[in-house]
Every structure is written in structure tokens, then in C-alpha cells.
C-alpha positions in Angstrom: 191.2 80.9 41.0 194.1 78.7 40.0 194.3 77.5 36.0 193.3 74.6 35.3 195.8 71.8 34.8 196.6 70.4 31.7 198.5 67.1 30.0 199.7 66.8 26.3 199.9 63.7 24.8 200.9 63.6 21.0 203.9 61.6 19.6 206.0 64.2 17.9 208.2 66.0 20.4 208.5 69.3 18.7 204.7 69.3 18.6 204.4 68.8 22.6 207.0 71.3 22.5 205.6 73.8 20.8 202.1 73.6 22.9 203.8 73.5 26.2 205.3 76.9 25.2 202.3 78.1 24.4 200.1 77.1 27.6 202.7 77.4 30.1 202.1 80.9 31.1 198.4 80.9 31.5 197.6 77.1 32.2 199.2 74.5 34.7 201.1 72.4 32.3 201.7 68.6 34.5 203.6 66.9 31.8 203.4 65.3 27.9 203.4 61.9 26.8 204.4 60.2 23.7 202.3 56.7 23.0 199.4 55.5 25.0 201.3 53.6 27.9 203.0 56.3 28.9 200.0 58.3 28.5 197.8 56.6 30.5 200.4 56.4 33.4 200.9 59.8 33.4 197.2 60.7 33.6 196.8 58.3 36.6 199.8 59.9 38.4 198.8 63.6 38.1 195.2 63.5 37.3 195.2 66.2 35.6 191.8 69.0 35.1 192.1 68.3 31.4 194.5 65.8 28.7 195.3 67.4 25.3 195.1 64.1 23.1 196.4 63.3 19.8 194.4 60.8 17.6 196.9 58.8 15.9 199.8 57.5 17.9 201.3 54.3 18.4 199.8 51.9 19.9 196.2 52.4 19.6 196.1 56.2 19.4 193.8 58.4 21.3 191.0 56.5 21.7 192.8 53.8 23.3 194.2 56.1 26.4 190.4 57.4 26.2 189.3 54.1 26.7 192.1 52.8 29.4 191.7 56.0 31.2 188.2 56.1 31.7 188.2 52.4 33.1 189.9 53.8 36.1 189.5 57.6 36.4 185.9 58.2 34.8 185.2 62.1 34.5 188.7 62.8 33.3 187.9 65.2 30.4 189.9 65.3 26.9 190.4 67.8 24.0 191.3 65.9 21.4 193.7 68.1 18.9 194.5 66.4 15.7 196.0 67.5 12.5 193.0 65.2 11.0 189.8 66.7 10.4 188.3 63.2 8.7 185.0 62.6 10.0 185.9 59.2 11.4 188.3 60.5 13.5 185.9 63.0 14.7 183.2 60.2 15.5 185.6 57.6 17.2 187.0 60.0 20.0 183.7 61.4 20.8 182.2 58.1 21.1 185.1 57.0 23.4 184.4 60.0 25.7 186.2 63.4 24.4 184.5 66.5 25.6 186.0 68.4 22.2 187.7 68.3 19.1 190.1 71.1 17.4 192.8 70.9 14.7 196.5 71.9 15.2 195.8 74.8 13.3 194.2 76.6 16.0 196.0 79.4 17.8 197.7 79.3 21.3 195.0 81.7 22.6 192.4 79.7 21.0 193.6 76.6 22.6 193.9 78.0 25.9 190.2 79.4 25.6 188.9 75.5 24.4 191.2 74.1 27.6 189.1 76.5 30.1 185.8 75.5 27.9 186.3 71.9 28.5 187.4 72.3 32.1 184.1 74.0 32.8 182.1 71.3 31.4 181.5 72.8 28.0 181.8 70.7 24.1 184.1 72.4 21.9 184.0 71.7 18.2 184.9 74.0 14.9 181.9 74.4 12.8 183.1 72.1 10.6 184.0 68.8 13.3 180.5 70.1 15.2 178.7 69.7 11.7 180.2 65.9 11.6 178.6 65.2 15.5 175.7 66.9 14.8 175.2 64.4 11.6 176.3 61.0 13.0 173.7 61.8 16.1 171.1 62.5 13.4 172.1 59.7 11.3 173.3 61.2 8.3 176.6 59.7 7.8 177.5 56.2 6.5 177.4 53.4 8.9 181.3 52.5 8.4 181.9 55.9 9.7 179.9 55.7 12.9 179.9 51.9 13.4 181.2 51.2 17.2 182.9 48.1 16.2 184.7 50.1 13.7 185.5 52.7 15.8 187.7 50.3 18.3 190.6 49.8 15.4 193.3 52.1 14.7 193.9 53.4 10.8 196.6 51.0 10.8 194.8 48.0 11.6 191.7 48.8 9.5 194.6 48.7 6.6 195.7 45.5 7.6 192.1 44.3 7.9 191.2 45.5 4.3 194.2 43.9 2.7 193.0 40.8 4.9 189.7 40.7 3.4 191.0 40.9 0.1 193.1 37.7 0.6 196.6 39.0 0.8 199.3 36.7 3.0 200.9 38.2 5.8 204.1 38.8 3.7 202.1 40.6 1.0 200.5 42.9 3.3 203.6 43.7 5.0 205.4 44.9 1.8 202.2 46.5 0.7 202.4 48.5 3.6 206.1 48.6 4.2 205.6 47.1 7.8 207.4 43.5 8.8 205.2 40.8 8.5 205.7 40.2 12.5 204.0 43.8 13.2 201.2 42.5 10.5 200.8 40.0 13.0 200.6 41.6 15.6 197.8 44.0 13.9 195.8 41.2 12.9 196.1 39.8 16.7 194.7 43.0 18.0 191.8 43.4 15.5 190.7 39.6 16.6 191.1 40.4 20.2 189.0 43.6 20.0 186.6 42.1 18.0 186.4 38.9 20.0 186.8 37.1 16.8 188.6 33.9 16.1 190.4 33.8 12.5 191.0 35.6 9.6 188.0 34.2 7.8 185.9 35.6 10.5 188.0 38.9 10.1 187.2 38.8 6.4 183.6 38.4 6.9 183.2 40.6 9.1 184.7 43.3 6.6 182.9 42.5 3.9 179.3 43.0 5.9 180.8 46.3 6.9 181.7 47.3 3.1 185.2 47.9 3.8 186.3 46.2 0.6 185.3 46.2 -2.9 
């Protein structure tokens, strides 16, 4: 039986190289990508059995890759591999369609086994992360942690939205987050599009209703 094929998606080149070195002897590594657009193109081109996917990346993160690939290749299997063990990150990628979530502290042998299990149809989580998933679907997590609309937003988009809802101007938000005002404007436009809202006043009301601001 041939080894499962895998694509590695992570915005850190050194980490991608390390994962590739760990897996190339036992799995069929078809390629790697550093951001959303390239990842989607690569997955559609090479059609791997499993995509190893980082959660936080430029251009919308792992959740955006999941959504865009699912539209064109239903059934593609994803295993999230992230430094983050935050409940909201785990829930976001599971809701978007990932079959598992492991942290970057995992060993090479454990990662190989996790990829094979996802390929075989299993769901793979470390015990602590599995608890987040169970709590979410049992209703034990706060609504803001499992809100499907909130899951649409990247961490940076949430930060911009919180500052906007507190009344800060684009230039003030840019200074606080150490980004350009044009980048802030781009984030606001993305949030408006994702939430299907029309202006910053609707965004502010949306954020207040979900207790994203004090």
C-alpha cells in the first residue's frame, strides 16, 4: 500500500522545511505553501490525501484555506498543525472542516501517525484539545468562543473590529496595532464583506452584541 500524500501549509519557511524533513521518509510530500492563495492553488493542483495546515497565516489563515478548498474539492482532509492551543482556534478550524488538530510540540513519529489516521477517516486531537471540541458541542463554552460568524474573522480582523467598536479612527487603530491605515481599511472591508454588513456603525453594534468590547 502506498504512503498517504500530504501538502504542508505554513507561513514559516524553516518550520515547513523541518516538517518536510521529518515526513519525507515515510509519507509522500507533494509540496508546501506559505499563504492562502498559494495553498489553495497547490491543493487543487496536486490533490493530496491530507493537508497539514497552520491556523494563523496572512490572507485569512487556515480557516480561509479550508473554506475555499471545500468549495471546489469537497472531502479534502485537513489536519491543523499549530503553535496555538487556544479553544477558539481549535473550534474555528473544526467548524470549517478540519479532521484534527495537533500542536507543533508533536514529535515526527506522532505527526506521521496523525496524518495516517486522518487519511483513514479518524478524527485526531490531543486530549486537552479534544476537550475543547466536546465542550463546544455540549454547550459548555461561551457563545463568543463558538459563534460561527465570529469564526469567519481572522485574529487580526477581530482586533481591528474591537478597536473600531471602541470608537477609534483608522489612523489610531493603525498606530495601536503597528500597521498602516490602508491595512486597517482593508481589514474593515474584509469584515464587512464576511459579515454582510454595510458600515462601521453596523460593525460596532455587531461587536457590542457579541460582547467583543467592554
